[in-house]
Backbone and ligand atoms as CSV (ligand in chain L), in Angstrom:
chain,resi,resn,atom,element,x,y,z
A,1,UNK,N,N,5.367,1.979,2.525
A,1,UNK,CA,C,5.856,2.888,3.651
A,1,UNK,C,C,6.303,4.256,2.983
A,2,UNK,N,N,5.667,5.268,3.559
A,2,UNK,CA,C,6.105,6.570,3.010
A,2,UNK,C,C,6.758,7.243,4.278
A,3,UNK,N,N,7.924,7.795,4.038
A,3,UNK,CA,C,8.697,8.600,5.043
A,3,UNK,C,C,8.145,9.884,5.230
A,4,UNK,N,N,8.167,10.545,6.361
A,4,UNK,CA,C,7.627,11.950,6.551
A,4,UNK,C,C,8.611,12.960,5.996
A,5,UNK,N,N,8.141,14.006,5.779
A,5,UNK,CA,C,9.014,15.125,5.350
A,5,UNK,C,C,9.814,15.620,6.562
A,6,UNK,N,N,11.160,15.597,6.416
A,6,UNK,CA,C,12.023,15.999,7.555
A,6,UNK,C,C,12.331,17.308,7.527
A,7,UNK,N,N,11.734,18.147,6.557
A,7,UNK,CA,C,12.122,19.588,6.445
A,7,UNK,C,C,11.171,20.378,7.457
A,8,UNK,N,N,11.776,21.189,8.302
A,8,UNK,CA,C,11.024,21.977,9.057
A,8,UNK,C,C,10.287,23.160,8.381
A,9,UNK,N,N,9.007,23.296,8.768
A,9,UNK,CA,C,8.049,24.314,8.265
A,9,UNK,C,C,7.540,25.102,9.382
A,10,UNK,N,N,8.168,26.118,9.782
A,10,UNK,CA,C,7.897,26.962,10.910
A,10,UNK,C,C,6.538,27.587,10.729
A,11,UNK,N,N,6.164,27.941,9.455
A,11,UNK,CA,C,4.883,28.596,9.171
A,11,UNK,C,C,3.732,27.757,9.568
A,12,UNK,N,N,3.810,26.416,9.656
A,12,UNK,CA,C,2.763,25.501,10.046
A,12,UNK,C,C,2.880,25.006,11.432
A,13,UNK,N,N,3.826,25.519,12.261
A,13,UNK,CA,C,4.042,25.100,13.498
A,13,UNK,C,C,3.624,26.261,14.485
A,14,UNK,N,N,3.565,25.860,15.808
A,14,UNK,CA,C,3.087,26.876,16.756
A,14,UNK,C,C,4.216,27.250,17.661
A,15,UNK,N,N,5.463,27.381,17.089
A,15,UNK,CA,C,6.569,27.733,17.909
A,15,UNK,C,C,6.905,26.779,18.997
A,16,UNK,N,N,6.749,25.447,18.567
A,16,UNK,CA,C,7.014,24.409,19.709
A,16,UNK,C,C,8.401,24.399,20.148
A,17,UNK,N,N,9.361,24.531,19.298
A,17,UNK,CA,C,10.845,24.465,19.814
A,17,UNK,C,C,11.125,25.611,20.760
A,18,UNK,N,N,10.443,26.697,20.528
A,18,UNK,CA,C,10.653,27.869,21.340
A,18,UNK,C,C,9.928,27.815,22.717
A,19,UNK,N,N,9.156,26.825,22.775
A,19,UNK,CA,C,8.478,26.573,24.165
A,19,UNK,C,C,8.902,25.223,24.764
A,20,UNK,N,N,9.070,24.112,24.088
A,20,UNK,CA,C,9.164,22.819,24.554
A,20,UNK,C,C,10.577,22.692,25.201
A,21,UNK,N,N,11.638,23.286,24.490
A,21,UNK,CA,C,13.050,22.997,24.845
A,21,UNK,C,C,13.616,23.945,25.895
A,22,UNK,N,N,14.606,23.325,26.609
A,22,UNK,CA,C,15.367,24.193,27.609
A,22,UNK,C,C,16.623,24.673,26.935
A,23,UNK,N,N,17.082,25.800,27.361
A,23,UNK,CA,C,18.588,26.206,27.062
A,23,UNK,C,C,19.148,26.962,28.249
A,24,UNK,N,N,20.512,26.862,28.261
A,24,UNK,CA,C,21.250,27.466,29.441
A,24,UNK,C,C,21.964,28.755,28.887
A,25,UNK,N,N,22.076,29.709,29.754
A,25,UNK,CA,C,22.773,30.910,29.451
A,25,UNK,C,C,24.118,30.451,29.082
A,26,UNK,N,N,24.605,30.975,27.911
A,26,UNK,CA,C,26.040,30.618,27.525
A,26,UNK,C,C,26.345,31.554,26.231
A,27,UNK,N,N,27.341,31.229,25.603
A,27,UNK,CA,C,27.675,32.029,24.344
A,27,UNK,C,C,26.610,31.837,23.178
A,28,UNK,N,N,25.714,30.850,23.371
A,28,UNK,CA,C,24.820,30.484,22.410
A,28,UNK,C,C,23.468,31.064,22.768
A,29,UNK,N,N,23.155,31.111,24.070
A,29,UNK,CA,C,21.863,31.759,24.458
A,29,UNK,C,C,22.005,32.758,25.519
A,30,UNK,N,N,21.308,33.812,25.514
A,30,UNK,CA,C,21.387,35.006,26.311
A,30,UNK,C,C,20.967,34.868,27.736
A,31,UNK,N,N,20.038,33.846,27.836
A,31,UNK,CA,C,19.518,33.675,29.295
A,31,UNK,C,C,19.069,32.246,29.417
A,32,UNK,N,N,18.790,31.811,30.626
A,32,UNK,CA,C,18.275,30.468,30.993
A,32,UNK,C,C,16.837,30.395,30.771
A,33,UNK,N,N,16.492,29.278,30.101
A,33,UNK,CA,C,14.960,29.018,29.926
A,33,UNK,C,C,14.750,27.591,30.126
A,34,UNK,N,N,13.779,27.250,31.059
A,34,UNK,CA,C,13.494,25.876,31.342
A,34,UNK,C,C,12.558,25.278,30.258
A,35,UNK,N,N,12.577,23.944,30.030
A,35,UNK,CA,C,11.611,23.347,29.075
A,35,UNK,C,C,10.218,23.615,29.518
A,36,UNK,N,N,9.312,23.863,28.479
A,36,UNK,CA,C,7.990,24.049,28.854
A,36,UNK,C,C,7.565,25.461,29.217
A,37,UNK,N,N,8.416,26.420,28.717
A,37,UNK,CA,C,8.083,27.852,28.950
A,37,UNK,C,C,8.428,28.566,27.786
A,38,UNK,N,N,7.638,29.576,27.336
A,38,UNK,CA,C,7.872,30.248,26.105
A,38,UNK,C,C,9.051,31.130,26.245
A,39,UNK,N,N,9.858,31.150,25.121
A,39,UNK,CA,C,11.025,32.150,24.961
A,39,UNK,C,C,10.450,33.473,25.189
A,40,UNK,N,N,11.145,34.386,25.700
A,40,UNK,CA,C,10.740,35.782,25.928
A,40,UNK,C,C,10.643,36.462,24.557
A,41,UNK,N,N,11.174,35.950,23.592
A,41,UNK,CA,C,11.128,36.559,22.183
A,41,UNK,C,C,10.083,35.940,21.428
A,42,UNK,N,N,9.262,35.088,21.891
A,42,UNK,CA,C,8.177,34.479,21.138
A,42,UNK,C,C,6.894,35.271,21.263
A,43,UNK,N,N,6.327,35.685,20.097
A,43,UNK,CA,C,5.264,36.577,20.094
A,43,UNK,C,C,3.857,35.843,20.337
A,44,UNK,N,N,2.866,36.506,20.569
A,44,UNK,CA,C,1.514,35.799,20.919
A,44,UNK,C,C,0.988,35.050,19.751
A,45,UNK,N,N,1.453,35.310,18.393
A,45,UNK,CA,C,1.187,34.414,17.292
A,45,UNK,C,C,2.252,33.458,17.053
A,46,UNK,N,N,3.123,33.121,17.906
A,46,UNK,CA,C,4.139,32.096,17.912
A,46,UNK,C,C,5.160,32.377,16.834
A,47,UNK,N,N,5.509,33.690,16.658
A,47,UNK,CA,C,6.655,34.019,15.788
A,47,UNK,C,C,7.801,34.511,16.584
A,48,UNK,N,N,8.992,34.378,16.085
A,48,UNK,CA,C,10.227,34.924,16.707
A,48,UNK,C,C,10.223,36.396,16.433
A,49,UNK,N,N,10.238,37.175,17.493
A,49,UNK,CA,C,10.268,38.758,17.325
A,49,UNK,C,C,11.670,39.326,17.003
A,50,UNK,N,N,12.648,38.372,17.180
A,50,UNK,CA,C,14.014,38.852,16.955
A,50,UNK,C,C,14.706,37.945,15.769
A,51,UNK,N,N,13.863,37.350,14.929
A,51,UNK,CA,C,14.395,36.293,14.010
A,51,UNK,C,C,15.764,36.786,13.255
A,52,UNK,N,N,15.618,37.956,12.741
A,52,UNK,CA,C,16.814,38.392,11.912
A,52,UNK,C,C,17.875,38.918,12.796
A,53,UNK,N,N,17.610,39.044,14.055
A,53,UNK,CA,C,18.657,39.685,14.951
A,53,UNK,C,C,19.080,38.627,16.019
A,54,UNK,N,N,18.885,37.369,15.848
A,54,UNK,CA,C,19.127,36.381,16.898
A,54,UNK,C,C,20.616,36.385,17.352
A,55,UNK,N,N,21.486,36.462,16.411
A,55,UNK,CA,C,22.916,36.371,16.670
A,55,UNK,C,C,23.248,37.682,17.621
A,56,UNK,N,N,22.820,38.868,17.139
A,56,UNK,CA,C,23.105,40.098,17.788
A,56,UNK,C,C,22.488,40.063,19.137
A,57,UNK,N,N,21.329,39.408,19.393
A,57,UNK,CA,C,20.730,39.342,20.626
A,57,UNK,C,C,21.110,38.210,21.396
A,58,UNK,N,N,22.263,37.622,21.136
A,58,UNK,CA,C,22.808,36.496,21.900
A,58,UNK,C,C,22.104,35.144,21.876
A,59,UNK,N,N,21.314,35.048,20.835
A,59,UNK,CA,C,20.492,33.726,20.715
A,59,UNK,C,C,20.951,32.905,19.445
A,60,UNK,N,N,22.240,32.849,19.193
A,60,UNK,CA,C,22.735,32.138,17.984
A,60,UNK,C,C,22.524,30.618,18.135
A,61,UNK,N,N,22.193,30.120,19.213
A,61,UNK,CA,C,22.011,28.693,19.345
A,61,UNK,C,C,20.703,28.269,18.711
A,62,UNK,N,N,19.739,29.161,18.513
A,62,UNK,CA,C,18.546,28.841,17.901
A,62,UNK,C,C,18.772,28.444,16.356
A,63,UNK,N,N,19.719,29.115,15.834
A,63,UNK,CA,C,19.985,29.045,14.330
A,63,UNK,C,C,20.394,27.563,14.065
A,64,UNK,N,N,21.180,26.965,14.897
A,64,UNK,CA,C,21.582,25.514,14.520
A,64,UNK,C,C,20.541,24.484,14.819
A,65,UNK,N,N,19.386,24.929,15.414
A,65,UNK,CA,C,18.459,23.804,15.793
A,65,UNK,C,C,17.593,23.435,14.641
A,66,UNK,N,N,17.255,22.126,14.393
A,66,UNK,CA,C,16.389,21.746,13.388
A,66,UNK,C,C,15.395,20.677,13.812
A,67,UNK,N,N,14.104,20.911,13.933
A,67,UNK,CA,C,13.164,20.042,14.532
A,67,UNK,C,C,12.966,18.867,13.528
A,68,UNK,N,N,13.409,18.765,12.408
A,68,UNK,CA,C,13.411,17.728,11.332
A,68,UNK,C,C,11.891,17.550,11.047
A,69,UNK,N,N,11.108,18.612,11.007
A,69,UNK,CA,C,9.743,18.540,10.584
A,69,UNK,C,C,8.719,17.989,11.730
A,70,UNK,N,N,9.335,17.848,12.925
A,70,UNK,CA,C,8.383,17.415,13.979
A,70,UNK,C,C,7.409,18.524,14.411
A,71,UNK,N,N,7.843,19.633,14.385
A,71,UNK,CA,C,6.986,20.795,14.865
A,71,UNK,C,C,5.647,20.898,14.101
A,72,UNK,N,N,5.807,20.831,12.861
A,72,UNK,CA,C,4.445,21.121,12.082
A,72,UNK,C,C,3.633,19.902,12.172
A,73,UNK,N,N,4.168,18.717,12.316
A,73,UNK,CA,C,3.278,17.464,12.467
A,73,UNK,C,C,2.617,17.408,13.793
A,74,UNK,N,N,3.290,17.904,14.768
A,74,UNK,CA,C,2.516,17.814,16.142
A,74,UNK,C,C,1.470,18.966,16.005
A,75,UNK,N,N,1.713,20.027,15.483
A,75,UNK,CA,C,0.765,21.080,15.349
A,75,UNK,C,C,-0.485,20.806,14.485
A,76,UNK,N,N,-0.184,20.210,13.295
A,76,UNK,CA,C,-1.271,19.930,12.276
A,76,UNK,C,C,-1.855,18.535,12.321
A,77,UNK,N,N,-1.148,17.612,12.834
A,77,UNK,CA,C,-1.638,16.240,12.772
A,77,UNK,C,C,-2.177,15.763,14.115
A,78,UNK,N,N,-1.428,16.051,15.322
A,78,UNK,CA,C,-1.763,15.582,16.629
A,78,UNK,C,C,-2.662,16.527,17.239
A,79,UNK,N,N,-2.562,17.827,17.038
A,79,UNK,CA,C,-3.234,18.933,17.654
A,79,UNK,C,C,-3.802,19.915,16.667
A,80,UNK,N,N,-4.483,19.356,15.636
A,80,UNK,CA,C,-4.978,20.307,14.642
A,80,UNK,C,C,-6.051,21.433,15.199
A,81,UNK,N,N,-5.795,22.618,14.977
A,81,UNK,CA,C,-6.713,23.714,15.427
A,81,UNK,C,C,-6.697,23.923,16.886
A,82,UNK,N,N,-5.844,23.336,17.667
A,82,UNK,CA,C,-5.877,23.480,19.109
A,82,UNK,C,C,-5.047,24.682,19.623
A,83,UNK,N,N,-5.488,25.438,20.374
A,83,UNK,CA,C,-4.776,26.670,20.834
A,83,UNK,C,C,-4.248,26.277,22.208
A,84,UNK,N,N,-2.930,26.404,22.380
A,84,UNK,CA,C,-2.309,26.005,23.568
A,84,UNK,C,C,-2.032,27.262,24.608
A,85,UNK,N,N,-2.223,28.374,23.992
A,85,UNK,CA,C,-1.957,29.622,24.818
A,85,UNK,C,C,-3.100,29.702,25.796
A,86,UNK,N,N,-2.611,29.888,27.095
A,86,UNK,CA,C,-3.583,29.876,28.276
A,86,UNK,C,C,-4.161,28.542,28.657
A,87,UNK,N,N,-3.626,27.523,28.042
A,87,UNK,CA,C,-4.044,26.129,28.349
A,87,UNK,C,C,-2.842,25.329,28.729
A,88,UNK,N,N,-2.305,25.390,29.917
A,88,UNK,CA,C,-1.023,24.734,30.245
A,88,UNK,C,C,-1.004,23.303,30.075
A,89,UNK,N,N,-2.106,22.660,30.319
A,89,UNK,CA,C,-2.073,21.035,30.086
A,89,UNK,C,C,-1.979,20.676,28.635
A,90,UNK,N,N,-2.671,21.430,27.805
A,90,UNK,CA,C,-2.498,21.361,26.409
A,90,UNK,C,C,-1.071,21.547,25.946
A,91,UNK,N,N,-0.593,22.683,26.426
A,91,UNK,CA,C,0.850,23.012,26.110
A,91,UNK,C,C,1.837,22.007,26.472
A,92,UNK,N,N,1.595,21.438,27.710
A,92,UNK,CA,C,2.535,20.374,28.150
A,92,UNK,C,C,2.542,19.161,27.292
A,93,UNK,N,N,1.239,18.757,26.843
A,93,UNK,CA,C,1.013,17.572,26.102
A,93,UNK,C,C,1.673,17.858,24.711
A,94,UNK,N,N,1.500,18.945,24.208
A,94,UNK,CA,C,2.195,19.242,22.824
A,94,UNK,C,C,3.697,19.260,22.950
A,95,UNK,N,N,4.180,19.856,24.068
A,95,UNK,CA,C,5.638,19.792,24.237
A,95,UNK,C,C,6.177,18.389,24.207
A,96,UNK,N,N,5.453,17.674,24.970
A,96,UNK,CA,C,5.836,16.094,25.168
A,96,UNK,C,C,5.906,15.388,23.796
A,97,UNK,N,N,4.864,15.653,23.177
A,97,UNK,CA,C,4.718,15.022,21.778
A,97,UNK,C,C,5.775,15.527,20.885
A,98,UNK,N,N,6.028,16.707,20.882
A,98,UNK,CA,C,7.065,17.396,20.096
A,98,UNK,C,C,8.435,16.770,20.329
A,99,UNK,N,N,8.825,16.671,21.616
A,99,UNK,CA,C,10.207,15.985,21.924
A,99,UNK,C,C,10.166,14.662,21.471
A,100,UNK,N,N,9.083,13.947,21.615
A,100,UNK,CA,C,9.083,12.530,21.232
A,100,UNK,C,C,9.151,12.328,19.742
A,101,UNK,N,N,8.338,13.093,19.027
A,101,UNK,CA,C,8.267,13.006,17.653
A,101,UNK,C,C,9.627,13.452,16.994
A,102,UNK,N,N,10.219,14.478,17.602
A,102,UNK,CA,C,11.434,14.869,17.028
A,102,UNK,C,C,12.483,13.795,17.142
A,103,UNK,N,N,12.452,13.003,18.187
A,103,UNK,CA,C,13.359,11.858,18.332
A,103,UNK,C,C,12.970,10.801,17.194
A,104,UNK,N,N,11.739,10.554,16.841
A,104,UNK,CA,C,11.299,9.608,15.869
A,104,UNK,C,C,11.903,10.045,14.544
A,105,UNK,N,N,11.723,11.422,14.239
A,105,UNK,CA,C,12.252,11.891,12.998
A,105,UNK,C,C,13.799,11.865,12.932
A,106,UNK,N,N,14.391,12.002,14.076
A,106,UNK,CA,C,15.809,11.952,14.136
A,106,UNK,C,C,16.354,10.518,13.756
A,107,UNK,N,N,15.708,9.492,14.184
A,107,UNK,CA,C,15.990,8.152,13.938
A,107,UNK,C,C,15.669,7.819,12.390
A,108,UNK,N,N,14.617,8.307,12.004
A,108,UNK,CA,C,14.271,8.133,10.519
A,108,UNK,C,C,15.354,8.749,9.660
A,109,UNK,N,N,15.837,9.883,9.950
A,109,UNK,CA,C,16.922,10.477,9.222
A,109,UNK,C,C,18.158,9.617,9.216
A,110,UNK,N,N,18.604,9.018,10.453
A,110,UNK,CA,C,19.795,8.283,10.439
A,110,UNK,C,C,19.668,6.956,9.805
A,111,UNK,N,N,18.439,6.391,9.950
A,111,UNK,CA,C,18.151,5.027,9.310
A,111,UNK,C,C,18.136,5.182,7.805
A,112,UNK,N,N,17.626,6.282,7.255
A,112,UNK,CA,C,17.547,6.501,5.869
A,112,UNK,C,C,19.010,6.652,5.307
A,113,UNK,N,N,19.798,7.293,5.989
A,113,UNK,CA,C,21.258,7.457,5.584
A,113,UNK,C,C,21.852,6.097,5.662
A,114,UNK,N,N,21.631,5.297,6.694
A,114,UNK,CA,C,22.163,3.937,6.652
A,114,UNK,C,C,21.637,2.966,5.531
A,115,UNK,N,N,20.379,3.212,5.170
A,115,UNK,CA,C,19.897,2.439,4.020
A,115,UNK,C,C,20.644,2.682,2.728
A,116,UNK,N,N,21.282,3.872,2.601
A,116,UNK,CA,C,21.957,4.266,1.361
A,116,UNK,C,C,23.262,3.338,1.321
A,117,UNK,N,N,23.649,2.756,2.348
A,117,UNK,CA,C,25.052,2.112,2.429
A,117,UNK,C,C,24.807,0.735,1.846
A,118,UNK,N,N,26.055,0.004,1.701
A,118,UNK,CA,C,26.060,-1.363,1.278
A,118,UNK,C,C,25.890,-2.259,2.461
A,119,UNK,N,N,24.570,-2.401,2.958
A,119,UNK,CA,C,24.311,-3.105,4.018
A,119,UNK,C,C,24.222,-4.620,3.689
A,120,UNK,N,N,24.321,-5.411,4.683
A,120,UNK,CA,C,24.150,-6.935,4.509
A,120,UNK,C,C,22.574,-7.152,4.371
A,121,UNK,N,N,22.159,-8.217,3.755
A,121,UNK,CA,C,20.657,-8.495,3.703
A,121,UNK,C,C,20.094,-8.424,5.006
A,122,UNK,N,N,20.759,-8.982,6.102
A,122,UNK,CA,C,20.176,-8.959,7.456
A,122,UNK,C,C,20.127,-7.421,7.939
A,123,UNK,N,N,21.157,-6.661,7.699
A,123,UNK,CA,C,21.043,-5.265,8.232
A,123,UNK,C,C,19.931,-4.448,7.381
A,124,UNK,N,N,19.910,-4.833,6.118
A,124,UNK,CA,C,18.920,-4.093,5.273
A,124,UNK,C,C,17.552,-4.543,5.754
A,125,UNK,N,N,17.283,-5.750,6.175
A,125,UNK,CA,C,15.992,-6.074,6.634
A,125,UNK,C,C,15.652,-5.381,8.014
A,126,UNK,N,N,16.737,-5.373,8.827
A,126,UNK,CA,C,16.563,-4.723,10.110
A,126,UNK,C,C,16.223,-3.240,9.993
A,127,UNK,N,N,16.930,-2.574,9.114
A,127,UNK,CA,C,16.800,-1.180,8.867
A,127,UNK,C,C,15.380,-0.913,8.354
A,128,UNK,N,N,14.941,-1.633,7.405
A,128,UNK,CA,C,13.528,-1.524,6.901
A,128,UNK,C,C,12.551,-1.701,7.982
A,129,UNK,N,N,12.714,-2.664,8.875
A,129,UNK,CA,C,11.830,-3.010,9.905
A,129,UNK,C,C,11.746,-1.845,10.875
A,130,UNK,N,N,12.898,-1.190,11.146
A,130,UNK,CA,C,12.857,-0.063,12.128
A,130,UNK,C,C,12.068,1.078,11.445
A,131,UNK,N,N,12.395,1.334,10.119
A,131,UNK,CA,C,11.723,2.407,9.539
A,131,UNK,C,C,10.179,2.257,9.492
A,132,UNK,N,N,9.721,0.940,9.335
A,132,UNK,CA,C,8.328,0.707,9.332
A,132,UNK,C,C,7.722,0.929,10.600
A,133,UNK,N,N,8.471,0.579,11.734
A,133,UNK,CA,C,7.915,0.909,13.094
A,133,UNK,C,C,7.853,2.377,13.329
A,134,UNK,N,N,8.710,3.069,12.673
A,134,UNK,CA,C,8.751,4.542,13.076
A,134,UNK,C,C,7.760,5.353,12.102
A,135,UNK,N,N,7.206,4.643,11.166
A,135,UNK,CA,C,6.173,5.345,10.260
A,135,UNK,C,C,4.940,4.487,10.297
A,136,UNK,N,N,4.155,4.461,11.405
A,136,UNK,CA,C,2.940,3.771,11.468
A,136,UNK,C,C,1.962,4.205,10.457
A,137,UNK,N,N,1.258,3.224,9.836
A,137,UNK,CA,C,0.389,3.526,8.722
A,137,UNK,C,C,-0.678,4.593,9.126
A,138,UNK,N,N,-1.148,4.597,10.412
A,138,UNK,CA,C,-2.211,5.570,10.754
A,138,UNK,C,C,-1.524,6.775,11.404
A,139,UNK,N,N,-0.223,6.937,11.203
A,139,UNK,CA,C,0.432,8.107,11.828
A,139,UNK,C,C,0.579,7.978,13.308
A,140,UNK,N,N,1.114,9.003,14.007
A,140,UNK,CA,C,1.439,8.874,15.427
A,140,UNK,C,C,0.306,9.638,16.272
A,141,UNK,N,N,-0.017,9.003,17.339
A,141,UNK,CA,C,-1.037,9.569,18.370
A,141,UNK,C,C,-0.024,9.857,19.583
A,142,UNK,N,N,-0.677,10.563,20.572
A,142,UNK,CA,C,0.053,10.935,21.797
A,142,UNK,C,C,0.420,9.595,22.504
A,143,UNK,N,N,-0.514,8.731,22.599
A,143,UNK,CA,C,-0.184,7.395,23.293
A,143,UNK,C,C,0.778,6.724,22.521
A,144,UNK,N,N,0.804,6.612,21.224
A,144,UNK,CA,C,1.797,5.918,20.430
A,144,UNK,C,C,3.236,6.444,20.722
A,145,UNK,N,N,3.237,7.802,20.847
A,145,UNK,CA,C,4.616,8.372,21.067
A,145,UNK,C,C,5.008,8.101,22.459
A,146,UNK,N,N,4.202,8.119,23.393
A,146,UNK,CA,C,4.575,7.743,24.788
A,146,UNK,C,C,5.019,6.378,24.904
A,147,UNK,N,N,4.428,5.495,24.090
A,147,UNK,CA,C,4.900,4.050,24.137
A,147,UNK,C,C,6.194,3.875,23.410
A,148,UNK,N,N,6.339,4.748,22.337
A,148,UNK,CA,C,7.670,4.756,21.662
A,148,UNK,C,C,8.834,5.117,22.777
A,149,UNK,N,N,8.559,6.285,23.258
A,149,UNK,CA,C,9.592,6.808,24.130
A,149,UNK,C,C,9.951,5.872,25.348
A,150,UNK,N,N,8.886,5.107,25.906
A,150,UNK,CA,C,9.149,4.327,27.008
A,150,UNK,C,C,9.603,2.866,26.654
A,151,UNK,N,N,9.385,2.521,25.359
A,151,UNK,CA,C,9.662,1.181,24.907
A,151,UNK,C,C,11.091,0.915,24.504
A,152,UNK,N,N,11.303,-0.220,23.838
A,152,UNK,CA,C,12.733,-0.602,23.587
A,152,UNK,C,C,13.310,-0.135,22.250
A,153,UNK,N,N,12.332,0.476,21.380
A,153,UNK,CA,C,12.658,0.835,20.064
A,153,UNK,C,C,13.977,1.780,20.033
A,154,UNK,N,N,13.836,2.929,20.682
A,154,UNK,CA,C,14.996,3.793,20.612
A,154,UNK,C,C,16.266,3.136,20.878
A,155,UNK,N,N,16.461,2.246,21.881
A,155,UNK,CA,C,17.695,1.649,22.115
A,155,UNK,C,C,18.062,0.607,21.156
A,156,UNK,N,N,17.118,-0.086,20.612
A,156,UNK,CA,C,17.346,-1.070,19.504
A,156,UNK,C,C,17.759,-0.364,18.291
A,157,UNK,N,N,17.256,0.741,17.914
A,157,UNK,CA,C,17.749,1.580,16.797
A,157,UNK,C,C,19.235,1.994,16.997
A,158,UNK,N,N,19.285,2.591,18.329
A,158,UNK,CA,C,20.782,3.018,18.625
A,158,UNK,C,C,21.696,1.895,18.475
A,159,UNK,N,N,21.477,0.704,18.933
A,159,UNK,CA,C,22.373,-0.423,18.837
A,159,UNK,C,C,22.670,-0.689,17.296
A,160,UNK,N,N,21.613,-0.607,16.519
A,160,UNK,CA,C,21.741,-1.005,15.132
A,160,UNK,C,C,22.681,0.050,14.551
A,161,UNK,N,N,22.557,1.324,14.832
A,161,UNK,CA,C,23.178,2.457,14.305
A,161,UNK,C,C,24.802,2.382,14.682
A,162,UNK,N,N,25.041,1.479,15.766
A,162,UNK,CA,C,26.517,1.547,16.054
A,162,UNK,C,C,27.106,0.165,15.631
A,163,UNK,N,N,26.299,-0.545,14.852
A,163,UNK,CA,C,27.046,-1.639,14.219
A,163,UNK,C,C,27.732,-1.082,13.017
A,164,UNK,N,N,28.913,-1.809,12.487
A,164,UNK,CA,C,29.779,-1.250,11.714
A,164,UNK,C,C,29.344,-0.360,10.509
A,165,UNK,N,N,28.456,-0.843,9.572
A,165,UNK,CA,C,28.207,0.046,8.448
A,165,UNK,C,C,27.206,1.179,8.799
A,166,UNK,N,N,26.145,0.897,9.578
A,166,UNK,CA,C,25.320,2.046,9.960
A,166,UNK,C,C,26.082,3.148,10.721
A,167,UNK,N,N,27.113,2.702,11.419
A,167,UNK,CA,C,27.815,3.684,12.164
A,167,UNK,C,C,28.355,4.812,11.378
A,168,UNK,N,N,28.809,4.389,10.209
A,168,UNK,CA,C,29.324,5.470,9.107
A,168,UNK,C,C,28.186,6.403,8.725
A,169,UNK,N,N,26.924,5.812,8.539
A,169,UNK,CA,C,25.826,6.832,8.139
A,169,UNK,C,C,25.610,7.699,9.257
A,170,UNK,N,N,25.705,7.195,10.508
A,170,UNK,CA,C,25.299,8.067,11.642
A,170,UNK,C,C,26.371,9.247,11.733
A,171,UNK,N,N,27.639,8.935,11.442
A,171,UNK,CA,C,28.625,9.964,11.387
A,171,UNK,C,C,28.339,11.007,10.373
A,172,UNK,N,N,28.042,10.426,9.109
A,172,UNK,CA,C,27.831,11.310,7.990
A,172,UNK,C,C,26.600,12.206,8.213
A,173,UNK,N,N,25.487,11.712,8.839
A,173,UNK,CA,C,24.275,12.501,9.082
A,173,UNK,C,C,24.559,13.537,10.132
A,174,UNK,N,N,25.370,13.263,11.034
A,174,UNK,CA,C,25.526,14.312,12.100
A,174,UNK,C,C,26.705,15.294,11.801
A,175,UNK,N,N,27.319,15.055,10.684
A,175,UNK,CA,C,28.524,15.898,10.340
A,175,UNK,C,C,27.891,17.358,9.954
L,1,SF4,S1,S,15.043,33.679,20.121
L,1,SF4,FE1,FE,13.340,33.308,18.603
L,1,SF4,S2,S,14.031,31.381,17.508
L,1,SF4,FE2,FE,15.055,31.443,19.535
L,1,SF4,S3,S,13.851,30.391,21.085
L,1,SF4,FE3,FE,13.266,32.575,21.249
L,1,SF4,S4,S,11.518,32.852,19.790
L,1,SF4,FE4,FE,12.457,30.891,19.287
């Protein structure tokens, strides 16, 4: 089992976080944006036009966001070479896949932190089993991600991570 790269690589992504996610006007964001609409600062080639000035432009909330490598995977593995501009249905599917795969990567990050703890043999086995389910040998497909999101795995992993030792990892990973 090989774990995915959890480091974001915006150069290989199509600006998915700037399209798929919603934010509310606040001290972190200068305006309201619904999910599934491009940020007003996203260029036609999916780059942030105010990247160096985000704080000054009231968009400090973007700086703290990390897709954990989901963006480039959706762009290059699930929709390679696909252009979503002017194709709302494709854009919607990419946004759905991005949100789902980002959750997969978040759980992988937490389980990897839990694995480094002194787990009981039973916990160790459970942790490895969850990681195997989150890293299918053939990669993720749209249908697979939809099944993941609608299935029991997210809740099962969440329950595992709130058992005594993994809970420590969860806290450490989110610190
Ligand atoms: S301000 Fe830049 S980084 Fe933030 S959502 Fe808009 S385009 Fe993306």
